C-alpha positions as CSV (number, residue, x, y, z in Angstrom):
1,M,102.1,120.4,49.5
2,G,101.9,116.9,50.8
3,Q,104.7,114.4,50.9
4,G,104.3,111.2,48.9
5,R,106.1,108.3,47.2
6,T,106.3,107.3,43.6
7,V,105.3,103.9,42.1
8,S,105.4,102.7,38.5
9,L,102.6,103.2,36.0
10,A,102.4,99.4,35.8
11,T,101.6,99.3,39.5
12,V,98.9,101.8,39.1
13,F,97.2,99.8,36.4
14,E,97.5,96.6,38.5
15,E,95.7,98.3,41.3
16,L,93.0,99.5,38.9
17,K,92.6,96.1,37.4
18,R,92.3,94.5,40.8
19,D,89.6,97.0,41.8
20,L,87.7,96.6,38.5
21,T,87.6,92.8,38.7
22,H,86.8,92.6,42.4
23,A,84.7,89.5,43.3
24,N,81.8,91.7,44.5
25,G,81.9,93.9,41.4
26,P,83.9,96.9,40.3
27,S,85.1,98.9,43.4
28,I,86.9,101.9,42.0
29,T,84.9,104.2,44.3
30,T,83.4,104.2,47.7
31,M,80.6,106.7,46.8
32,R,77.2,105.5,46.0
33,N,75.9,106.2,42.5
34,Y,79.2,107.8,41.5
35,S,81.3,105.2,39.7
36,F,84.1,107.5,38.6
37,A,87.9,107.3,39.0
38,I,90.7,109.4,37.8
39,L,94.0,107.9,36.6
40,A,96.6,110.6,36.7
41,Y,99.8,110.4,34.8
42,R,102.6,112.7,33.7
43,P,102.2,114.1,30.2
44,E,105.5,112.5,29.1
45,Q,104.1,109.1,30.0
46,E,101.4,109.4,27.3
47,Y,102.7,106.6,25.1
48,E,103.4,104.3,28.0
49,L,99.9,105.0,29.2
50,R,98.3,104.2,25.9
51,K,100.1,100.8,25.9
52,K,98.8,100.0,29.4
53,V,95.2,101.0,28.5
54,R,95.3,98.8,25.4
55,Q,96.7,95.8,27.5
56,L,94.1,96.2,30.2
57,S,91.3,96.7,27.7
58,D,92.3,93.5,25.8
59,H,92.4,91.5,29.0
60,L,89.0,92.7,30.1
61,R,87.5,92.0,26.6
62,S,88.9,88.5,26.8
63,Q,86.9,88.1,30.0
64,Q,83.7,89.2,28.2
65,W,83.8,92.8,29.3
66,A,82.4,95.6,27.2
67,V,85.0,98.4,26.9
68,L,84.6,101.8,25.3
69,E,87.3,104.4,24.7
70,I,86.0,108.0,24.3
71,S,88.5,110.4,22.8
72,M,88.1,114.0,23.8
73,Q,90.3,115.0,20.9
74,K,87.8,113.4,18.5
75,L,84.8,115.1,20.2
76,L,86.6,118.5,20.1
77,L,87.4,118.1,16.4
78,K,83.8,117.1,15.6
79,R,82.5,120.2,17.4
80,L,84.9,122.4,15.6
81,R,84.0,120.9,12.2
82,S,80.3,121.4,12.9
83,L,80.9,125.2,12.9
84,G,81.7,125.0,9.2
85,E,84.8,126.0,7.3
86,E,83.9,129.7,7.0
87,V,83.5,130.1,10.7
88,L,86.7,128.3,11.5
89,Q,88.6,130.3,8.9
90,S,87.2,133.5,10.4
91,W,88.5,132.4,13.8
92,I,91.9,131.7,12.4
93,D,92.2,135.0,10.5
94,T,91.1,137.0,13.6
95,E,93.5,135.1,15.8
96,K,96.4,135.9,13.5
97,R,95.5,139.6,13.3
98,Q,95.0,140.0,17.0
99,S,98.1,138.0,17.9
100,L,100.3,140.6,16.1
101,R,98.8,143.4,18.2
102,S,98.1,141.7,21.5
103,P,98.8,137.9,22.0
104,E,97.1,138.1,25.4
105,R,93.9,139.5,23.9
106,A,93.9,137.0,21.1
107,S,94.3,134.1,23.5
108,A,91.6,135.4,25.8
109,R,89.2,135.8,22.8
110,L,89.9,132.3,21.7
111,R,89.3,130.9,25.2
112,E,85.9,132.7,25.3
113,Q,84.9,131.2,21.9
114,M,86.0,127.8,22.9
115,A,84.2,128.0,26.2
116,H,80.9,128.7,24.5
117,L,81.5,125.6,22.3
118,L,82.7,123.2,25.0
119,E,81.5,124.1,28.4
120,G,78.3,123.4,30.3
121,E,75.8,120.6,30.1
122,S,75.3,121.0,26.3
123,G,79.1,121.0,25.7
124,L,81.5,118.1,25.5
125,A,79.9,116.5,28.6
126,Q,76.7,116.0,26.6
127,D,78.7,114.2,23.8
128,V,80.3,111.9,26.4
129,V,77.0,111.1,28.0
130,S,75.4,110.3,24.6
131,L,78.2,107.9,23.7
132,I,78.0,106.2,27.1
133,D,74.2,105.9,26.9
134,D,74.4,104.4,23.4
135,F,77.2,101.9,24.4
136,C,75.4,100.7,27.5
137,S,72.1,100.3,25.7
138,R,73.9,97.8,23.4
139,Y,75.3,95.8,26.4
140,P,72.5,96.0,29.0
141,E,73.5,92.6,30.5
142,A,77.1,93.8,31.2
143,V,76.6,96.6,33.7
144,Q,79.1,95.0,36.1
145,R,81.5,94.2,33.3
146,T,81.6,97.5,31.5
147,L,84.5,100.0,31.5
148,I,84.5,103.5,29.9
149,W,87.8,105.2,29.3
150,V,87.8,109.0,28.7
151,K,91.1,109.8,27.1
152,R,93.1,112.4,25.1
153,L,92.2,115.2,27.5
154,G,95.5,116.9,26.6
155,A,93.7,117.9,23.3
156,V,91.4,120.3,25.1
157,Y,94.1,122.0,27.2
158,P,93.9,124.9,28.2
159,H,90.4,125.6,27.0
160,Y,88.5,123.0,29.2
161,R,88.9,121.8,32.7
162,C,88.4,118.2,33.7
163,S,86.5,119.2,36.9
164,S,83.9,120.8,34.6
165,L,83.5,117.6,32.7
166,L,83.0,115.5,35.8
167,K,80.5,118.0,37.2
168,H,78.3,117.6,34.2
169,L,78.7,113.8,34.0
170,D,77.6,113.4,37.7
171,G,74.5,111.2,37.8
172,K,74.3,110.7,34.1
173,T,76.3,107.6,33.4
174,G,74.4,104.9,35.2
175,Q,76.4,102.4,37.4
176,V,79.2,101.6,34.9
177,P,82.8,102.4,35.8
178,V,84.2,105.5,34.1
179,V,87.9,106.2,34.3
180,L,89.2,109.6,33.3
181,L,92.8,109.5,32.0
182,Y,94.3,112.7,33.3
183,P,97.6,114.1,32.0
184,G,99.0,116.2,34.8
185,E,100.6,116.2,38.2
186,R,99.2,115.2,41.6
187,R,100.2,117.8,44.1
188,D,98.7,116.2,47.2
189,K,96.1,113.6,48.1
190,T,93.2,115.4,46.3
191,A,94.9,118.2,44.2
192,L,95.6,117.8,40.5
193,S,97.3,120.2,38.1
194,F,96.1,119.8,34.5
195,M,99.1,119.1,32.3
196,G,101.3,120.2,35.2
197,E,100.7,123.8,34.1
198,M,97.3,124.8,35.5
199,P,96.9,125.8,39.2
200,A,96.2,122.7,41.3
201,D,92.5,122.0,41.4
202,R,91.0,120.3,44.5
203,D,87.5,120.1,43.1
204,Y,87.6,116.4,42.5
205,R,85.4,113.8,44.2
206,P,86.4,110.7,42.4
207,R,89.1,108.3,43.6
208,I,92.5,109.2,42.1
209,Y,94.8,106.4,40.9
210,S,98.3,107.9,40.4
211,A,102.0,107.1,40.4
212,E,102.3,109.8,43.1
213,M,100.9,108.2,46.2
214,F,99.8,110.3,49.2
215,N,98.6,109.0,52.5
């Protein structure tokens, strides 16, 4: 594990703001055609983070930016409701019965069901791409002044990995900056642990903004 230093969440947002509003256009990444960044924060900072997101969004909108917040929680609930009440009730009843006999088996079964619903190109990633496409089509003149927040990722824990989402968004969001708000822990320069509970994942290409700074 690498050694780092800690800065405040306010400092992280100041750095992000500076890079978004760079004189030559948003510079949250050095990779061509991949305008993503991850802003990692500890789960207990959730409410502080929401305040900072609101403040930065309000500032950008005052400068004629187009800002969209995409809630993974809302997308998850929409997909669950699309199954219908009978299917959901069946899932709940089965989960209760199996949990009495084998909690591990019940949890594994639920993860499998959720994976079919959320994973892959036709899962939550497709919903995110659709929202971004629709938003950008309404503000075609603001490509260099558009910001997409992807938030409330904690709602999909532990059934969905953020690296999976980024994999299926790659190349499908145009040139607009997309910032993934990641509840978890930064373990070294490139490793993130979702919610501080999952094994550290190094399968991240985007730049990581974090209170945990590693050289």
